[in-house]
C-alpha positions as a printed Julia matrix, in Angstrom:
348×3 Matrix{Float64}:
  19.04  17.35  -26.73
  16.53  14.61  -27.55
  13.05  15.46  -28.74
  10.08  13.67  -27.22
   8.55  10.71  -29.02
   5.05   9.3   -28.87
   6.18   6.57  -26.44
   4.14   6.8   -23.23
   4.88   3.43  -21.59
   7.87   1.28  -20.7
   8.05  -2.01  -18.78
  10.98  -4.02  -17.42
   9.95  -7.61  -16.55
  13.22  -8.34  -14.72
  13.08  -5.38  -12.31
  11.91  -7.37   -9.28
  14.82  -9.78   -9.57
  17.36  -6.97   -9.16
  18.7   -6.19   -5.7
  20.97  -3.56   -4.17
  22.61  -2.81   -0.8
  20.45  -1.28    1.91
  20.95   2.51    1.98
  21.73   4.44    5.15
  18.7    4.92    7.39
  17.93   8.55    8.26
  14.66   7.86   10.09
  16.14   8.21   13.59
  17.59  11.61   12.63
  14.22  12.77   11.3
  12.4   11.52   14.4
  14.57  13.89   16.45
  13.63  17.0    14.47
  11.16  19.47   16.04
   7.64  18.84   14.82
   8.38  15.45   13.28
   5.49  13.04   12.78
   4.83  10.41   10.11
   2.69  11.86    7.34
  -0.81  10.38    6.93
  -1.52   7.19    5.03
  -5.1    7.54    3.85
  -7.16   4.62    2.57
  -9.48   5.38   -0.37
 -11.95   2.51   -1.01
 -13.56   4.37   -3.92
 -10.25   4.28   -5.81
  -9.76   0.6    -4.94
 -13.07  -0.18   -6.62
 -12.13   1.89   -9.67
  -8.63   0.41  -10.03
  -9.5   -3.21   -9.31
  -7.32  -3.42   -6.2
  -8.16  -4.8    -2.78
  -6.97  -1.64   -1.02
  -5.62   1.73   -2.2
  -3.73   4.12    0.05
  -2.34   7.61   -0.47
   0.83   8.63    1.36
  -0.06  12.3     1.86
   3.01  14.55    2.03
   1.01  17.78    2.28
   2.25  18.46    5.83
   5.87  17.29    6.17
   7.87  18.96    8.97
   5.9   22.19    8.58
   6.13  22.34    4.79
   3.62  21.27    2.11
   5.87  18.69    0.41
   8.22  15.79    1.15
  11.42  17.69    0.34
  12.43  18.47    3.95
  13.34  14.8     4.39
  16.17  15.11    1.88
  17.24  18.69    2.53
  17.51  18.23    6.3
  19.59  15.04    6.09
  21.72  16.38    3.25
  22.6   19.57    5.1
  23.15  17.69    8.37
  25.67  15.34    6.73
  27.44  17.9     4.51
  27.57  21.21    6.38
  30.97  22.21    7.75
  31.78  25.92    8.1
  29.79  27.27    5.14
  27.67  30.38    5.64
  25.4   30.2     2.59
  23.23  27.39    1.23
  22.58  27.49   -2.51
  20.02  25.5    -4.5
  18.0   25.46   -7.71
  14.35  24.56   -7.5
  10.91  24.49   -9.05
   9.6   25.41   -5.59
   9.53  22.74   -2.9
  13.21  21.76   -2.67
  14.32  25.39   -2.55
  11.88  26.19    0.2
  13.17  23.24    2.24
  16.78  24.41    1.79
  15.73  27.92    2.81
  14.16  26.54    5.99
  17.33  24.61    6.81
  19.37  27.79    6.34
  17.08  29.71    8.67
  17.2   26.97   11.32
  21.01  26.89   11.15
  21.41  30.66   11.16
  22.76  30.69    7.6
  21.98  32.62    4.45
  20.2   30.98    1.5
  20.22  31.84   -2.19
  17.71  29.97   -4.33
  17.62  29.95   -8.15
  14.28  29.34   -9.87
  13.24  29.04  -13.54
  11.03  31.81  -14.82
   7.81  29.74  -14.93
   7.68  29.02  -11.19
   4.4   30.18   -9.65
   4.67  33.54   -7.83
   3.18  31.98   -4.7
   6.02  29.45   -4.6
   8.6   32.23   -4.92
   6.89  34.2    -2.16
   6.98  31.15    0.12
  10.74  30.76   -0.39
  11.34  34.44    0.31
   9.18  34.19    3.44
  11.76  31.76    4.84
  14.38  34.52    4.56
  16.09  33.4     1.35
  17.17  35.47   -1.63
  15.46  34.26   -4.82
  17.1   34.65   -8.24
  14.91  34.09  -11.29
  16.63  32.42  -14.24
  15.39  32.74  -17.8
  14.81  29.2   -19.02
  14.27  25.79  -17.51
  14.99  24.03  -14.23
  18.2   22.67  -15.75
  19.32  26.24  -16.5
  18.63  27.17  -12.88
  20.75  24.22  -11.72
  23.66  25.45  -13.85
  23.38  28.94  -12.35
  23.2   27.59   -8.8
  26.23  25.35   -9.31
  28.26  28.27  -10.65
  27.16  30.49   -7.78
  28.05  27.85   -5.18
  31.68  27.87   -6.34
  32.16  31.02   -4.25
  33.93  30.66   -0.87
  31.57  29.86    2.01
  28.8   28.47   -0.19
  27.37  24.93   -0.11
  25.33  23.62   -3.03
  22.41  21.52   -1.77
  20.95  19.93   -4.86
  18.81  16.81   -5.21
  20.22  15.91   -8.61
  23.69  14.55   -9.31
  26.19  14.91  -12.14
  29.82  13.8   -12.52
  31.81  15.36   -9.71
  28.74  16.28   -7.65
  27.26  13.18   -6.03
  27.8   13.13   -2.27
  25.06  15.57   -1.22
  22.51  14.18   -3.72
  23.23  10.71   -2.31
  22.5   11.95    1.21
  19.3   13.61    0.01
  18.15  10.3    -1.49
  18.91   8.61    1.84
  16.73  11.2     3.54
  13.83  10.43    1.25
  14.02   6.81    2.4
  12.29   7.75    5.67
   9.07   8.13    3.71
   9.14   4.45    2.74
  10.15   3.28    6.21
   7.08   5.08    7.54
   4.91   3.65    4.79
   5.83   0.04    5.54
   5.12   0.48    9.24
   1.8    2.23    8.58
   0.56  -0.52    6.25
   1.42  -3.15    8.85
  -0.34  -1.18   11.6
  -3.47  -0.99    9.44
  -3.47  -4.73    8.83
  -2.84  -4.29    5.13
  -0.66  -6.5     3.0
   2.73  -5.0     2.08
   2.66  -2.64   -0.86
   2.18  -4.47   -4.14
   2.32  -1.43   -6.43
   3.87   1.93   -5.54
   3.44   4.91   -7.88
   6.18   7.54   -7.67
   6.21  10.93   -9.43
   9.55  11.48  -11.18
  11.45  14.68  -11.88
  15.22  14.2   -11.76
  14.6   10.74  -10.31
  15.87  11.07   -6.73
  12.62  10.09   -4.98
  12.18   7.18   -7.37
  15.78   6.18   -6.66
  14.96   6.13   -2.95
  11.91   3.94   -3.63
  13.9    1.47   -5.72
  16.77   1.25   -3.24
  14.34   0.74   -0.35
  12.28  -1.98   -1.99
  15.08  -3.75   -3.86
  17.13  -4.14   -0.67
  14.41  -5.39    1.66
  12.08  -8.35    2.17
   9.28  -7.16   -0.13
   9.48  -6.39   -3.85
   6.47  -4.42   -5.05
   6.02  -3.17   -8.56
   7.44   0.34   -8.83
   5.83   2.69  -11.33
   7.46   5.97  -12.39
   5.06   8.73  -13.44
   6.1   11.8   -15.46
   4.54  14.62  -17.47
   4.36  13.88  -21.2
   6.29  17.1   -21.83
   9.17  16.2   -19.47
   9.41  12.41  -19.44
  13.19  12.13  -19.16
  13.07   8.78  -17.33
  10.73   7.26  -19.89
  12.86   8.56  -22.76
  16.04   7.23  -21.14
  14.57   3.83  -20.37
  13.26   3.51  -23.92
  16.61   4.55  -25.41
  18.64   2.41  -23.01
  20.82   5.38  -22.08
  20.48   8.58  -20.09
  19.22  11.28  -22.46
  18.5   14.98  -22.11
  15.22  16.32  -23.43
  14.38  19.61  -25.04
  12.62  22.01  -22.61
   8.91  21.45  -22.05
   6.05  23.08  -20.14
   3.69  21.48  -17.64
   1.61  22.4   -14.61
   3.59  19.7   -12.77
   6.39  22.2   -12.11
   8.35  19.99   -9.74
   8.49  17.26  -12.4
   9.48  19.57  -15.26
  13.01  18.22  -15.54
  14.87  17.43  -18.75
  17.68  15.25  -17.38
  17.87  12.45  -14.83
  20.32  12.53  -11.95
  23.4   10.49  -12.74
  22.93   8.63   -9.45
  19.29   7.83  -10.19
  19.71   6.6   -13.76
  21.4    3.19  -13.21
  19.11   2.44  -10.27
  15.95   3.26  -12.22
  17.15   1.35  -15.27
  17.65  -1.8   -13.19
  14.89  -1.6   -10.61
  11.83   0.16  -12.04
   9.07  -2.14  -13.23
   7.42   0.45  -15.44
   7.27   4.1   -16.43
   4.32   6.0   -17.81
   3.74   9.59  -18.9
   0.55  11.56  -18.24
  -1.04  14.71  -19.6
  -1.76  17.86  -17.64
  -5.49  17.23  -18.19
  -5.25  13.78  -16.62
  -3.41  15.24  -13.66
  -5.99  18.0   -13.18
  -8.72  15.34  -13.1
  -6.73  13.27  -10.6
  -6.13  16.28   -8.34
  -9.82  17.14   -8.28
 -10.8   13.52   -7.6
  -8.32  13.33   -4.72
  -9.57  16.64   -3.32
 -13.12  15.28   -3.33
 -11.81  12.33   -1.27
 -10.08  14.61    1.24
  -6.5   14.55   -0.11
  -5.18  18.06   -0.97
  -2.81  16.99   -3.75
  -1.0   19.45   -5.95
  -0.21  18.61   -9.58
   2.94  16.61   -8.81
   1.22  14.67   -6.06
  -1.84  13.95   -8.19
   0.38  12.6   -10.98
   0.57   9.29   -9.09
  -3.15   8.67   -9.5
  -3.1    9.77  -13.13
  -0.2    7.38  -13.73
  -1.84   4.38  -12.09
  -4.98   5.0   -14.11
  -2.86   4.99  -17.26
  -0.93   1.88  -16.19
  -3.73  -0.39  -15.0
  -5.32  -0.91  -18.39
  -6.05  -4.39  -19.72
  -3.02  -4.16  -22.01
  -0.51  -2.82  -19.46
  -1.66  -4.4   -16.19
   0.08  -7.77  -16.79
   3.49  -6.04  -16.69
   2.94  -5.22  -13.02
   3.02  -7.67  -10.11
  -0.17  -8.75   -8.36
  -1.19  -5.6    -6.54
  -3.75  -6.15   -3.78
  -2.3   -3.08   -2.03
  -1.7   -0.01   -4.2
   0.09   3.04   -2.78
   0.05   6.46   -4.41
   2.69   8.95   -3.32
   1.1   12.39   -3.12
   4.31  14.36   -2.88
   2.94  17.89   -2.41
  -0.19  19.74   -1.44
  -2.04  22.16   -3.65
  -0.57  24.92   -1.45
   2.92  23.94   -2.64
   1.98  24.36   -6.29
  -1.28  26.24   -6.82
  -1.44  25.55  -10.56
  -4.8   23.79  -10.43
  -7.86  25.94   -9.96
 -11.37  24.78   -9.25
């Protein structure tokens, strides 16, 4: 385990020169799901004035395929591509991913068993159980819950549906990352429809790194190359620590209200992609995220702590000292990955 340092910022000036193959496109699959619609892209002029950008938009994932977070994009595509004759779906989660897997099990007529660390909010556990899943609480961190889920899924008839990869377990996480790509396909089309310039800076909350991996693969394989900013809690900044060290490192357990980002180890699939293609990474405090969530709520965006981290991160990144590391950014996009319903850790 690596202990956290006082480093809160990392920049890679060569990131926008890196390119990768175009990932598989899951958007047609998602468009065929019941209840599918692109999530809102909301323009916030007040934030544009504050941040010194021409236009600022929030991609609001508070209502994604009937759930209050973006995770159904990955879980649905991952299960669709991987499921054979299994009868039980197994996952570890801080809340949103497990609920999405539970929904997929219910829709497919399967059983679901979801492992959660012991600091997950009771409302998140209740929401998973309401989808018909069994919930097993694990003493310890998200990483401990992943270990328990992986062991449990070794039983006959079980399929592990996890959005983090490790040696020997990479196919389903890869499909989940492909599923997340639909978010960015929607985003590009929405910006064009609004007459906005393509994204110049995209802020992505980072846990195990799979959503950030999807962002990098989308924008480093296409015609535009915005700056990509990873945002993490100070107490669980595994991407920032790895980028600073130049190798994938595991952190000691931490605590944060950003439960979905409270991860100590990056996915093995995400790490090389983030190392090559991220422009910058920044860590933020819980207090900064609380302020960001309340500011977004006042502007009509119901962001939970993980979703609000994007705004907190951009505020920390666009200082006079750090701003030059990022490309010109007339159009700034904040990914609000969950609603306050998904993670009710912030109170008024």
